[in-house]
N, C-alpha and C positions, 0 to 999 in steps of 0.2 A: 738771330732775333730770339729773345727769351720771352715766353708768354707764361705768366704765373710764376710758379716756383720750380717746376720740374720739366716743362715742355720746351724743347729747343726746336725751332723751325729753321732749317737752312735756307738762306737766301743767296742767290748768285747774281752778281751785278757785273755788267761789262760796260764798255764805253759807248760812244755814239753809235757804233755799228755792232750788231750781233754777230756771233761766229758765222762764217760762210758755210760751214758744214759741208766741205768738199769731200764727198764720200770716197773712202778708200777700201772698205770691206763691208759686206752685207751678210747677215745671218737670219734665217727664218726658222722659227721654232717648229717642231714636228706637227703640232696641232694647228698650224697655220693661223694662229691668233696674234702673234707678235712678230715684228721685224726689228732687228737691231742693226743700226748703221754706225760704222766707225768712220772717222774723218781725219783729214790732214791737220785739223786744228787741235787734235788730241782729245776730242770729246766723243762720247757715244750718245746716241739717241735711241730710245725705245719707243716704238710705234705700235698702237693697237690697230689690228686689221679686222675689219668687219666682213660679214658674209658676202656683201656686195662689192668687195675689194676696195672699199674706201679705207684710208689710213689716217690716223690722228696721232700726233705726238703726245707721249705721256710723261717720259722722264728724259732729262739730259744729264748724263753722268760725267763727272769731272774726276780724274784721277791720274791721267797720263800727262807727261810734260813734252811729248814728241808725237809726231804723226803715228797713227795706229796702222799697223801693217796687216793684221789678220785677226779673225775671230773663230771660235770653236765652241761647241757645247761642252759644259763642264761635267755632265753626268748623263747616263743612259736610263736613269730611273723614270718611271711614268710620272708625268706632270712636272718634269724637270724645268726649273727656271734659272739654272746656273749657266753663265756664259763666261768664257775666258777671252781676254784680249791681250795682244802683244804689240808693243810699239817699236819704232825704229832705233831707240836707244837702249833696248833690252828690258824695258819694264814689262811686267806681266801682272794682270789683275784678274781676280775671280769675282764676278758680280752676281748678285741675285736680282734679276731684272723685274721681279715681282714688286719689290719695294725700293729698288735702286741702291741697295747696300753694297759696298765693296768689302768682301769677306776676307780676302787674302791678297797680298801683294808681294812682289819680289823684283829684283833687278839682276839680270844675267849679263854676262859679258859677251853675249851673242845676239845677233839680230835675226829674228825669225821672219821669214817671208811667207811661210805657210804652216798652219797647224791643222791637224785632223784628229778627231776622236775615234778611238777604236777599242772594242772590248776584247782584249786578249784572253786566251784560255787561262784558267786558274787565277783570274782576277775578279774581284767583287764588282768593280765598276770600270768605266772607261779609263784609258790612258791617253795622253796627248802625244802624238807623233809629230815632232817639230823638225823642220829643215829650213835652211836660209843661207846667210852669207858666211858659211863655215863648212868644212868638209865632213862633218859628222851628222848623224841623225840622233836627236835626243828623244827618249821616251820618258815623259814626266807624269807624276801624280798630280792631277788638276786641283786637288784640295790643299796640297802642301807645297807644290812645285818642286818636290824632291826629284832628282834625276834617278830613275829606276835603272835604265840601261843607256849606254852610249854605243851606237853602231858606228864603227870606224872602218876606214878603207886602208888596206895594206898595199893595194895596187893603184897607182896613179890617183892619189887623193886630190879632190877638187871640190869646190862648192857644189852642193846638191841643188839641182834646178827643180826637181819634182819627184814625188814618191807616192806610193800607195801600199796598202796592206791588204792581203788576201788570205782567205782560209781555204786551201785546196780541198776538194771533195775527197773523202775516203782517206784523209790524213789527219794526224793528231798534232799539227803544229800550225803556226802562223808564218807567213812569208812576207817580208818587206822587200819591195822592188823599188829601186831608185835610179835616177839618171843624173849624172854630173853635168856641169856647164860644158865640159869638153866632150861630152857624148859617150861616157863610159857607163854602161848599165851594170848595176850591182845588186846582188841578192843576198839577203840575210834570212836564215831559217831559225825561228825561235820556237823551242819546244815547250816553253813555260816552266822549265826546271832550272833556268839560269839563276845563278846567285845574284844578289843585288848589293851594292851597285856593281855592275860588271861591264867592261868594254868588250863588245862582240865584234869580231872582224868578219868581213863578208865571206860567204861561201863560194860565190861565183862572181866573175867580173868579165865583161866583154865590151870592146870598143865598137860603136856603131857610128854611122854618119848622121848625127843628130845633135846640133849645137844649140845651147841656151833654150832648152825645152820649157814650154809654158805649163803643160799638163801631161801627166802620165796616169793612165787609168786602165784597169783590167776589166774586160767584159764580164759582167755578173752572170750572163746567160751562157757564156762559153769561155771558160777560164784559159783557153788556149790562145786567146787573142788579146793584145795590148795596144791601146791607142796612145800615141805620143804626138802632141801638138807643139810646133814651133811657129815662129812668126811668119816664116815664108812657106811652110808646108806642114801637112799632117800625114802621119804614117801609121800603118797597122803592122804589128810584128807578131810572130809566133812566140808565145810565152815560154815555150820549151827551150829553144835555142836562139831566140831573137833573130830569126831570119825575116827579112823584109817581105811582107805580103802585098802591100799596096801603098801608094803615095799619091798625094794630090797637092798641087801648088796653090798659093793664095791668089785672090783676084787682084787685078791691076788697081793700085792705089789703096789696097787694104792689107792689113796684117792679121793673121790668125791670133786670137786671144785665148781660146780654150775650146774644149769639146768633151763629148761623152757618148757612150753607147746608149741607144734607146731600145734596141733589141739585138738579137744575134746578127741581123743583117742590115741594121740601120745605125748611122752615126750622125750626130748633130755637131756642127762646128760653127763657132761664132767669131766675128771679126771685131777689130777696134772701131769700126764704123757703126756698130750696133746692129749688124745684119747677121742672121743665122742661116746656115745652109744645111739641108737635110740630105744625106747621101744614102742610097740604097744599093746594096750589092745584088746583082742578078741572082735569081734562085739557083740557076745551074751552077754558078760559080760558088755559091754558098755550100751547096752539096759537095762539090769537088773539094772545097776548102776543108770540110770536115774529114774527108777521106785522105786528102793530101795537103797538109798545111804549108807545103813548100811552094805552092802555086803562086805566081806573081800576077796580080790583077792589074791590068793596064788601063782599064776604062771603067768609070763608075757612073751610075745614073743619078742625076740631081733631080729629086722629085719636088723640092720646094726651095725657091731661090731666096726668099726673105721672110723673116718672122719678126 
């Protein structure tokens, strides 16, 4: 719609029924003022969140032609309003959710199932760490979508199910830890001096009994422990040699969907039924775990059954 001589107001029209907006991904800004939801209809919606937790829709963003698979922040700068979205046909868009503009777009020949933003050493801003339906991990510049590094597997390459990036204490490098669909744990050590673009092969690889992982995350309070969540069980491993420390099966009729550390001795895991379970390691076992990470914990305390 053209108003006057210079102002153009975009108008979006659809048929008898509005988009269903079946949500496929959710992102909340660090200031807790905005929620971005992506959907299987290929649109994004920006919501304003008030202090009393009420939410109101502000923008609906159109730019993808397939279901959106994942979202990630596009910058670590204070007051950042940039969000990156990726769809199942390889499309990627950089949005400014403040005014709804699409700043940059590209189409890759890969389908990303997960993106996470991480500020590597010797970089001015964040990079996107992407994994999905392919055996590599791509590290991208979120402003140009240039591939900075490609992390490749020389031992039993397979699709990457989940990955995380950690910065070990008292070390001058970043470590990418990933697990493949077939249960191979892989580790890449990035010193920040790698040339770009560069294909980096893994430094370590180990096969464990963990298929089709949903989540892999390192405990921020004790980097010696790693949580891996699969649909039928969740497990905690020693990050040093990936020795199994503890394991817990899913509840009858439910499948685990994800999890995270809340503290050094507490883990929250949620299921596809919308239930969350909070597990607490006994203090004595936590103390022993710090001294001897090879201990196998056979029983966990459930302190909250549903949230």
